N, C-alpha and C positions, 0 to 999 in steps of 0.2 A: 119259751119255757116259763112255767110259773115259778115265782120266787118261793123259797122255803118259808120266808116270813109271812107271805100272803096266805099260804096253806094253813099255817099255825093260827093266824089271826082269824080266819074265817071259821075254823072249827071252834075256837074259843068264844067268839061273839055269838055264833049260832047256838051254842049251848046255853047262853044267857037269854037270848031273845026268842029262840024257837021259831023265828021267822026269817025266811030267805030274803024277802023284800027288805025287812028292817036291817038285816045284816049287810046287804049290799049298800043300803043308804048310809049306814054308820061308817063303813069302810071305804066308801067311794068307789065301789066296784060294780061292774055290770052284774045283773042277776044271773045271766048264763055262766059267768065266771064263777060266781059263788056256787052255783049248782055243780059245776065240774070239779071244783076243789073239794066239795063235800062228798062227792062220789069217790075221791082218792083216799083209800084207807092207809096208804103209806106216804111218807114225805117224798116230795118230788126230788129226783137226782138228775145231774147233767150227763148225758151220753152223747159224745160227739161222733157223728158219722164219719168214718174214715174217708178222706178224699183221695183222689188219684193224682200222684205227682209225676213229674217228668222222669224221676229216678226209677219209678216202679217197674217199667218194662225191662230194666237192666239189672234187677236185683240179683238174680241167679248168676249172671255173668260176673258181677262185681265180687260176689262171694268166691267164685272160682279163681279169679285173679288174686284175691286176698290170701288164698290158701296155697299149699304146696301143689305143684312145684314152682309157682310163680313168685309168691310173696311180694306182689307189687305194692308200692306205697301209694298214698292218695293221689299225688301228682301224676304218677305214671298211669293209674287207673283212669283219671280224668282225661288224659290225652288219648288213651285207647278208646274210651267211650265216645269221644268226639268223632273218632274215625268210623264208628258204627251207627252214628245218627243222634247221639245225645246233644240236645240244644240248650240245656240248662247251665247254671253256674256251678262252681266247685263247692259252694257252701252246703247244699243239700247232700252232696256226695259224702262230705266229711261227717255230717250228722248221721247219715245212714251207717257209715263205717264205725262210728262210736258204738252204735247199738249192735252192729254185726260182730264187732270184736268181742263184746261181752258173751255172745252166743257161741262163737267158734273158738274163743280163746285168743286173746291178743298175743301176737308174736313179738317178743322183745327185740328191740333194735340191737341188743348185745348178743343175740343168738348166733352161734357160729358152729359149723361142723368142722372138726379137726380133720385135715387131709394129710396123709402120709404118702410119700413118694418112694419108689424103689431106689436103691443106691445108684448114683451116677446120673439120675434124671434131672435133679433140680438143685440150683444154688440160689440164694436170696441175697440181694445187695441193697444197701442203703447207707445213710450217714446221719450223724447228729453233730451239733456244734456245742462247744464248751468254752468257758472262760478259764484259762490256765495261766500259771506263772511260769514263763519261759525266759531264762536269762535275766531274772530279776524284775521283769515287767509283765503285766497282765496282757494277754493276747487272746484273740478269738481263734480257736483251733477247731478244725473239722476232723471228726473221727469216721473214716470210711471202714465199713465192716462187711464181711461176706460169711455166710454160713452154708454148709452142705446140709440140705434138708433131711437126708436120711440119717446120717451119723451124728449130726449136730456139731461137727467140728467147725470151729470159728477161726477167722483171721482178721486182724485190724491193722490200720496204719493211720498216721496223723498227718494233716496237711494244713497249710496256712491259706489255701485257696479251695474253692468249690466250683471252679469254672469247668468248662467242657474238657480242657486238657487234663485237669486234675482227676475228673471223673473217669475218663478213658484210661489214664495211667493206673488209677486205683483198681479198676476192674481187672486189668491185666496182671498187676502185681499181686493182687489177692488170689487170683487163680494160680499164680506161680507159687505162692505160699502154701496153697492147698494141694499142690502137686498134680493138677490136671484140670480139665474143663468139663463141665456138666452139659447135658443135652439142652437144658433150658436155664435161662437166667431170669428170675423174677425180680422186677424193678419197680420203682416209683415213677412219677411222671414229670421229672425236671425237663426243661426245654432241650438240654443237651442230649436227652434220650428220646423224649416223646414230644411230638408237635401237637397232636390232637387226639384226645381219648374221651369222646363224648358218649356216655352210656345212654343218653336219650335218643340216640339215632342208631340205625342199623349199619352205619359205616364202619369199615375196618379202622383199627388204630393206625394213626400216621406216626411213624417213627422218624427221628432225625436221620437224615441220610448217612451222616458220619457214624451214628450208632449202629446202623445196619451194616456198614462196612466193617466196623469193629466186630460185630457178631459173626459176620462171614469169615473174617480173619481168624477168629478164635474157634469157629466151628460150633457155635451155639445158637439158640433162638431166643429172642427177647420176648418176654411176657409181662406186659404192663398191668399193674393192679388198677381196679376201678378207682376213680377219684373218691376221696373221703372214705375209703374202706381199707384202713391199715391192717385190719385183722387178717386179711388174705395173706399178708407176709408177716404174720405175728412171730415167726421163728426168728426173724432178724430185728423186729421192733423191740422185743422184750429185753434183749441183752444190754441195750443202751443205758437203761436205768441202773443195771448192775455195774456196768463199767463206770458210771458216774459215782455211785456210792462207794465202790470198792477200790477204785483206782484213781479217778480224777480228783476227788475231794481230798484236801489236806496234803497233796503232793506238789512239789515244785521241781523244775527241771532246768538244767544249765543250758541245754541246747535242744533243738528239735530232733537231732540224731539220738540223743539220750532218751528223749520221750518215746521215740519209736522203738528203741532197743528194749526199754523197760516195759513198754506196752506189749511187745511180742512175748516177753517172758511171762507177763501177767496172763495173757490169753493161753499160752501153752500150759500153765499151771491150772487154769480153769478147764481146759480141754482134758485134763487128767482126772477130773472129778466126776462122780456119777451124775448123769443128767436126770432130773426129777421126772421127766415125762417118759423117756425111753427106758430108764432104769439101767442104762449102760454107760460106760466111760467113752466119751466121744473119740479120743485118740485110739482106743482099742477097737471100737466099732469101725472106725475109718480104716485102720490097717487090715482088719480081718475081712471086711465086706465091701468097702466103698472105693478104696484107692485103686484097685485093679479095674474098676468099671469106668474110671474117668478117661476122657480123651486126652491125647498127647497135646502138649503146649506147642504153639508155633515157635520156630527158632528165633524169630525177631519180633520186636514190638510193633504194633500199629501206631502210626503217628498221623494226626489229622492236619498238622501244620509243618511247613518246612522249617528245619532248624536254622539258626543263625551261624555265621562263620566267624572263627577266631584264628588269627595267625600266631604261631608260637614264636616268641622273640628269641634272639641269639642266646640269652641267658635262661632259656627254657621256661618262660612264663607266658600265660595268657592273661589279658586284662579284661575284667568283667565288672561293669558298673563302678569303675574307679579303684577296684582292688585287683591284686595280682595273685595268681595261683600257679604253682609249679606243676609241670608235667614231665614224664620221662624224656631225657635229652634226645632220644632217637626221633622225636617229633619236631625238633628245632627247624624252623623255616617252613613247616607244613601248615596247612589249614585244617582245623578240626571243626566238626559240627558241635554247636553249643545249644543247650536248652536248659531252662530253669523249671524243674519239676516240683509241684506242690508248693510253689512260692518260696522254697528255701534250699532245695537240693540242686547243685550244679552238676550237670552231666555233660561230658565231652566224649565224642565218638570219632573214630577215624573214618577214612573214605569207604571202608568196607562195612561200616555200621557197628563195629565192635567197640565196646565201652573202654575208654582210655582212663577216665577219671570220674569219680563220684564223690563229692564233698559238700559240706554244708556252706552255704553262702554267708560271708561275713556281714554283720550288721554295721560295721565301721567302714567309713570311706578311707581309702588309702591303705588298707590292710595288705600285708604281704604274707602269703601262706607258702612256706617252702618245706618240701619233704626231702630229706637227705638221700633217701633211696632212689629218687628220681635222677640223681647225679652219679650213681655208682659206676656207670660205664666210663665216665671221664674223671673219676675221683683219683687224686694223687695217692699212691699206696702208702707213702710216708711223707709227713709234712716236711717242708723245706725251711720252716721257721725255726731258728735256733732255740728260742725259749720253749717252743712246743716239742722239739726233738728231745730236749732234756726232760720235760715232763713225761712224755710218752715212754722214753727209755727207762726211766726210774719206776714208772708204774707197771711196765710189762715184765721186768726182770728183777727178781730179788737182789741180784748183785749189780743191778743197773747203776745205782748211785755210786757204789764203790768203784765201778769201772770209770764213771765220769770224773770222780775225784782224782783217780790215778792218771787218767788221760789228760786232765787239765795241766798237770805238771810235766807232761811228756810231749804233747802236740800243740801246735798253734791253733788248729781247728779240730778239737776233740769230737765235736758233733758230726763232723764229716764221717768219721769212722763209725760212730754210733748209728748214724742213719744207714750206712751200708749194711751194718749187721741187722738192723730191723727189716731191710729189704729181703733178707733171707727167710723171713717168716712164711713166705709162700712155699718154702721147701722143708722147713723144720718147725716143729711145735715149740712153744715158748719155754717149756721145761728143758728140752734138749739144748736150745740155744743158751739158756742160763748156765748149764753145766760147762759149756765151752767158754762162756764169758769168764766164769770163775777160774778156769784153767788158764785162760789167756792173761788174766791179771797176775796169777801166781808165776807164770813163766815170762812175764814182761813181754808178751807178744800180742799187744793190743791193737796194732794197726790192722786195717782190713786185709792187707796182703798176707800178713802173718796169721791172721785169724782163719783165712781160707786154707792156708797151708796146714793148720791144725786139723781141719776137717779132712783134708786129703790123707794126712798121716793116720787118722783114726780109721778111715775107710780101707787103707792099705794094711792095717793090722800093726803098724809101727807103734801106735798109741793104743794101749789096752784099756778096756772098760774099768778095770780096777784103778788104773792111774787117774782116769777122769773122776772116778768116785771120790777119791781123796782130795780133789782140788777144792781149795777154799776152806779147808777145815779150820784154819787159823783166823779166818775172816769173821767179821760180825754178820749175823743173820744166818738163816738155815741154808744148808747145802743139800740139794736133792741127791738121792742115791742114783747110781747108774741104772738100777732096775726101774726108775721112774721115767727114763727116756721112753717116749712113745714107741711101742713095737720092739723094745729091747728085751732080749732073753739072755740069761746068763750063759747059755750054751751056744749062742751064735751072735755075730755082730749085729748092732742095731741098724747099721746102714748097709744096704746091699748093692746100691748102684755105684758105678764108677764115679769118682769125684769130679771128673770132667763134666758130667751131667749137671751137678749142683753148681759148679763154677760158671758154666755157660748160662744157666738159667738165672743165676744170681746177677750176672752182668746184664742180662736182659732187663731184669727188674730194676737195676740201678739206672739203666738208660731211660726207663719210664719216669 
């Protein structure tokens, strides 16, 4: 190609010399070159002849793969081209794609089509981690969450672990919170759920065998998202930032149980607000349309590991990691199944798999957790401690202290009689007993034998309600009226059974 400068120089010198030979000599060019440049009326321009590249035979196919319905990226197109004979490198492909995207409109990597599923079809499950202050110290806490795709009703729970056991427990517990199981569970790709999910191959997704057993137990099917494509489960991804901003930040919790309780209250309040996408309230949407479409929950939980065993001691405790926890006394001497859920929750089960105890694990070594209700079956109905008898008798009955003061002057063991009277509480309410206590003081009939005789006299009609009503008027403290006796009516006796019934049962109580 002739240079633009040569063309301009030849025309300028030739105008001055008028001689082609002289022009060629001055410029150092061949005469033929000078002749050709003088014949060109316009300045020379470079025009490159398009060459044939290795990409050219595949241009149309590349554009097809780049557009709907495939939307393949460059790496995928490169692999597909190699299968049909392309022998070049990936560089020319990317250069062609840059030009092609300008022509066909580049597809944004953020482009997503929103998918809505019918009620009962799909739930989405995932979790996120937060740093939270629990019991005065900062701990890493995992928030497991599940959402029903149709109604957008959500459920959450917090854990100190994110291992396989915690994931399997969370899926089941969250389904229980939502009141049933969906046909499909959309999940991410943790090893506890998915072993292999390679979108570059045509192979099926390989799920963890325990995850498949869990799905079969629940009656649902697992559906794993493609790697690095969180928007497929956007319904479950988006709430985590809201949970962080509106619940996690600025809050502290005494225990994990408190965190979970308040977390459930927070989610329930959120479920009662209008959802910005559906324009409906999730709780109402769920009750009206989705709840009845859910499958029934299994009666028992799936466990992928055998629980440990714990024997209940004679004092009705089980020992776990150096601390003791009471259980109902009926399990004394028996072996219970023990497991630690979510890294903080102790669960004990009987041989039939029924839950015996669920409590938060103590962070302190040597702690003793005793629940009085666990000992109710063997609890002494009335204390045998003399100081405690005095305290209980005075606290239970308005005339209790007056009785004790008088009995101290009369009996060597006044608390003996006071205790026998308290044993009658299985048969009489406290108001009724206090009436008779006041009467027994007035009549100086405070020993237990005389006290029971007063009850028999009342039942036989020898002692009238009006007489009981006036008892203790001269004493300090209020005197309940006869009408305050439980079940008493002015026109009929308050006690209708024969006194032998009360005496017999009272003696049984005393024997205990």
